[in-house]
TIFITOR-216049 format. One record per residue (C-alpha): x, y, z; residue number from 0; residue in three letters. Coordinates in Angstrom, 1 decimal. Example, Ala and Ser with C-alpha at 12.3 -4.5 7.8 and 13.67 -1.06 7.14 Angstrom:
% TIFITOR-216049
SITE,c1,c2,c3,seq,type
SITE,12.3,-4.5,7.8,0,ALA
SITE,13.7,-1.1,7.1,1,SER
This chain:
% TIFITOR-216049
SITE,c1,c2,c3,seq,type
SITE,82.1,138.4,17.8,0,LEU
SITE,79.0,137.9,15.8,1,SER
SITE,76.0,135.2,17.9,2,MET
SITE,77.0,132.5,15.3,3,HIS
SITE,81.2,132.7,15.8,4,THR
SITE,79.7,132.7,19.9,5,LEU
SITE,77.3,129.5,19.5,6,CYS
SITE,79.4,127.6,17.1,7,THR
SITE,83.2,128.2,17.8,8,GLU
SITE,83.5,129.5,21.8,9,ILE
SITE,80.7,127.9,23.8,10,ILE
SITE,82.1,124.5,22.6,11,PRO
SITE,85.4,125.2,23.4,12,LEU
SITE,84.2,124.8,27.3,13,GLY
SITE,85.2,127.6,28.8,14,ILE
SITE,82.0,129.4,29.8,15,LEU
SITE,80.1,128.0,32.6,16,THR
SITE,76.2,126.7,31.9,17,GLN
SITE,74.1,129.7,32.6,18,GLU
SITE,76.5,131.9,30.9,19,MET
SITE,76.0,129.5,27.6,20,SER
SITE,72.7,130.1,28.6,21,ILE
SITE,72.7,133.5,28.2,22,GLU
SITE,74.3,133.8,25.2,23,ILE
SITE,72.2,131.5,23.5,24,LEU
SITE,69.3,132.9,24.6,25,THR
SITE,70.6,136.3,23.7,26,HIS
SITE,68.4,138.0,26.4,27,LYS
SITE,71.3,140.1,27.8,28,THR
SITE,74.9,141.9,26.0,29,ASN
SITE,75.9,142.0,30.2,30,GLY
SITE,77.9,139.0,30.0,31,TYR
SITE,79.8,139.6,26.7,32,TYR
SITE,82.1,142.1,28.6,33,ARG
SITE,82.6,139.1,31.1,34,MET
SITE,82.7,136.4,28.3,35,PHE
SITE,85.8,139.0,26.7,36,SER
SITE,87.8,139.7,29.7,37,ARG
SITE,88.1,136.3,30.9,38,HIS
SITE,88.7,134.8,27.2,39,CYS
SITE,91.7,137.5,26.8,40,ILE
SITE,92.9,136.3,31.1,41,GLU
SITE,92.8,133.1,29.5,42,HIS
SITE,90.6,131.8,32.5,43,LYS
SITE,88.5,129.3,32.4,44,SER
SITE,84.8,129.8,33.9,45,LEU
SITE,84.1,126.6,33.9,46,ILE
SITE,83.3,124.5,36.9,47,TYR
SITE,83.7,120.9,35.6,48,ASP
SITE,86.0,118.7,37.2,49,LYS
SITE,87.7,119.1,41.2,50,PRO
SITE,90.8,118.9,41.3,51,SER
SITE,91.9,120.4,44.8,52,THR
SITE,91.6,117.6,47.9,53,SER
SITE,90.2,118.7,51.1,54,ILE
SITE,91.2,116.2,54.0,55,GLY
SITE,87.9,114.7,55.1,56,MET
SITE,87.8,115.7,59.0,57,GLN
SITE,85.0,114.9,60.9,58,PHE
SITE,83.3,117.0,63.6,59,ALA
SITE,83.5,116.1,67.6,60,GLU
SITE,79.5,115.1,67.2,61,HIS
SITE,78.8,111.7,67.8,62,ASN
SITE,82.7,111.1,66.7,63,PHE
SITE,83.4,108.8,70.2,64,ASP
SITE,81.1,106.8,68.4,65,LYS
SITE,82.9,105.6,65.2,66,PHE
SITE,86.2,103.7,64.6,67,THR
SITE,87.8,105.8,62.1,68,ILE
SITE,91.2,104.7,60.2,69,ASN
SITE,92.8,105.8,57.0,70,ALA
SITE,93.8,103.6,54.6,71,GLN
SITE,96.5,102.9,51.8,72,GLN
SITE,94.6,103.7,49.1,73,ASN
SITE,94.2,107.3,50.7,74,GLY
SITE,90.6,107.0,51.9,75,THR
SITE,89.2,106.7,55.4,76,LEU
SITE,87.1,103.5,57.0,77,SER
SITE,84.3,104.8,59.0,78,VAL
SITE,82.4,102.3,61.5,79,THR
SITE,79.7,103.1,63.8,80,SER
SITE,80.5,101.0,67.0,81,THR
SITE,76.7,101.2,67.7,82,GLY
SITE,73.2,101.5,67.0,83,ALA
SITE,72.4,103.9,64.0,84,HIS
SITE,74.1,107.6,65.2,85,VAL
SITE,74.7,110.1,62.7,86,THR
SITE,78.6,111.6,61.7,87,LEU
SITE,79.0,115.4,60.3,88,PHE
SITE,82.0,116.3,58.7,89,SER
SITE,84.0,119.4,59.3,90,SER
SITE,84.2,120.4,55.7,91,VAL
SITE,82.7,123.2,55.4,92,ALA
SITE,80.7,123.5,51.5,93,MET
SITE,80.6,127.4,51.1,94,THR
SITE,78.9,129.5,47.7,95,ALA
SITE,81.2,129.7,44.8,96,GLY
SITE,82.6,125.8,44.2,97,ASN
SITE,81.7,122.6,43.6,98,VAL
SITE,82.8,119.7,46.1,99,TYR
SITE,82.6,115.8,45.5,100,GLU
SITE,82.9,113.1,47.7,101,TRP
SITE,82.7,109.5,47.4,102,THR
SITE,81.5,106.6,49.2,103,VAL
SITE,82.3,103.3,48.8,104,CYS
SITE,80.2,100.6,51.1,105,VAL
SITE,82.8,97.2,52.6,106,ASP
SITE,80.8,95.7,54.8,107,ARG
SITE,77.2,95.5,54.5,108,LEU
SITE,75.5,92.7,56.9,109,ASP
SITE,72.2,91.6,57.3,110,ASN
SITE,69.5,94.1,55.9,111,ALA
SITE,70.3,97.4,57.4,112,THR
SITE,70.3,100.7,56.9,113,TRP
SITE,72.8,103.5,55.9,114,GLN
SITE,72.6,107.1,54.5,115,SER
SITE,74.6,109.6,52.9,116,PHE
SITE,74.1,113.3,52.2,117,GLY
SITE,74.8,116.8,53.3,118,MET
SITE,73.8,119.4,56.2,119,ASP
SITE,73.8,122.7,57.9,120,VAL
SITE,75.0,121.6,61.2,121,VAL
SITE,73.5,123.4,64.4,122,ASP
SITE,72.6,122.3,67.8,123,ASP
SITE,69.1,121.4,66.3,124,ALA
SITE,70.2,119.4,63.7,125,ARG
SITE,72.5,117.7,66.6,126,LYS
SITE,69.8,116.9,68.7,127,GLY
SITE,67.3,115.7,65.9,128,ALA
SITE,70.0,112.8,65.1,129,ASP
SITE,67.8,111.0,61.7,130,THR
SITE,67.9,109.9,58.3,131,TRP
SITE,69.7,112.5,55.9,132,ILE
SITE,67.4,114.1,53.8,133,GLY
SITE,64.2,114.0,56.5,134,LEU
SITE,65.8,117.0,58.6,135,HIS
SITE,63.2,119.8,57.7,136,ALA
SITE,65.5,122.1,56.4,137,THR
SITE,68.8,122.0,54.7,138,HIS
SITE,68.5,118.7,54.2,139,SER
SITE,69.4,116.4,51.3,140,TYR
SITE,70.2,112.8,51.3,141,GLY
SITE,69.5,109.4,50.4,142,PHE
SITE,68.9,106.4,52.8,143,ARG
SITE,69.1,102.3,51.3,144,ALA
SITE,69.6,99.3,52.5,145,ASN
SITE,69.5,96.2,49.9,146,GLN
SITE,66.3,96.4,48.6,147,SER
SITE,65.4,100.3,48.4,148,ASN
SITE,66.7,103.6,48.3,149,VAL
SITE,64.7,107.1,49.1,150,TYR
SITE,66.4,110.3,48.0,151,PHE
SITE,64.8,113.1,50.4,152,SER
SITE,65.5,116.9,51.0,153,ALA
SITE,64.2,118.8,54.0,154,ASN
SITE,61.9,115.9,55.6,155,GLY
SITE,60.6,114.8,51.6,156,GLN
SITE,61.0,112.0,49.9,157,GLN
SITE,61.7,112.6,46.5,158,LYS
SITE,62.2,109.4,44.3,159,HIS
SITE,62.5,105.5,45.1,160,THR
SITE,65.0,103.2,43.6,161,TYR
SITE,63.4,99.5,44.6,162,SER
SITE,63.7,96.5,44.8,163,PRO
SITE,67.6,96.7,43.9,164,ASP
SITE,69.5,99.1,46.8,165,GLY
SITE,73.0,99.4,48.4,166,ILE
SITE,75.5,96.2,48.3,167,SER
SITE,78.6,95.1,49.0,168,VAL
SITE,80.8,96.9,46.9,169,GLY
SITE,78.4,99.5,46.0,170,SER
SITE,80.2,103.6,45.5,171,TYR
SITE,77.9,106.1,45.4,172,ILE
SITE,79.5,109.9,44.2,173,VAL
SITE,77.9,113.1,46.1,174,LEU
SITE,78.9,116.1,43.7,175,ARG
SITE,77.3,119.5,45.2,176,TYR
SITE,77.4,122.2,42.9,177,ASN
SITE,77.4,125.5,45.6,178,ALA
SITE,77.0,127.5,42.4,179,ILE
SITE,73.5,126.6,40.4,180,GLU
SITE,72.6,124.8,43.9,181,GLY
SITE,72.3,121.4,43.2,182,THR
SITE,73.4,118.1,44.6,183,LEU
SITE,73.8,115.1,42.6,184,ARG
SITE,73.7,111.6,44.3,185,VAL
SITE,74.7,108.6,41.9,186,SER
SITE,75.8,105.1,42.8,187,THR
SITE,77.3,102.1,40.5,188,ASP
SITE,73.8,100.9,39.7,189,LYS
SITE,73.1,103.9,38.0,190,GLN
SITE,70.3,104.6,40.9,191,GLN
SITE,70.8,108.7,40.5,192,PHE
SITE,68.9,112.0,41.6,193,TRP
SITE,69.5,115.9,41.3,194,THR
SITE,68.4,118.0,44.3,195,PHE
SITE,68.1,121.1,43.3,196,THR
SITE,66.8,124.9,44.3,197,GLY
SITE,69.7,124.5,47.3,198,ILE
SITE,70.2,127.7,49.1,199,ASP
SITE,73.7,127.5,48.2,200,THR
SITE,74.3,131.3,51.1,201,LYS
SITE,74.3,128.3,53.7,202,GLN
SITE,77.3,126.1,54.2,203,THR
SITE,76.5,122.7,54.5,204,PHE
SITE,78.7,119.9,55.4,205,SER
SITE,78.9,115.6,54.1,206,PRO
SITE,77.0,113.7,56.5,207,SER
SITE,76.8,110.2,57.1,208,PHE
SITE,74.6,107.5,59.3,209,ARG
SITE,75.3,104.3,59.8,210,VAL
SITE,75.4,101.7,62.4,211,ASP
SITE,77.9,98.8,63.3,212,GLN
SITE,76.9,96.5,60.4,213,HIS
SITE,77.9,98.7,58.7,214,ILE
SITE,82.0,99.8,56.5,215,ALA
SITE,82.7,102.4,54.8,216,LEU
SITE,85.2,103.8,52.8,217,SER
SITE,84.7,107.3,52.3,218,VAL
SITE,87.5,110.0,50.2,219,SER
SITE,88.7,113.3,50.8,220,ASP
SITE,86.6,116.1,49.2,221,VAL
SITE,87.6,117.2,45.6,222,ARG
SITE,87.5,121.3,45.3,223,LEU
């Protein structure tokens, strides 16, 4: 196929990953043409755009006894801490080569309390240093927020801030980890968003949540 056909007829079909499309458009290498032809013949889509398989959201034992977790009729899990701020780690293992998406809805938010969501590599060191998600020194990405502020942080460094409008009752947060490109996009229904890049996809991440007794969440399954 000519470059003209590739660029004007094939790429708009959306069957190529962004990386492959860029390689074709910039004409850096012919290596992708063979891969492109093989998958087109076999009718295999190469785009990872809409997660469609659900992985039941389950949680690791660490701090599990400090939370009340119940299934709800809409298929989500109600998650509430029974005391002070502690971190709850999911046992869902997010590995390289896939795209993962999960959502959190804030059902109750008392006072000006803080909450934090994101993903971490869960190990003994992480469990022993219970702090805000994104503030661990390595392999930690997420945000913390109250009713007035939203702070996006990665590996101990603050990356972006939204103020004075924060998270409120009914707020809806979508977290989408692309373990192909190494990105995590966090967005809210208030158009507050940030995309973390340069994530080491060789690591196994898990969704993580940090709340106290003043917050109640609805947490979805992880869509793959």
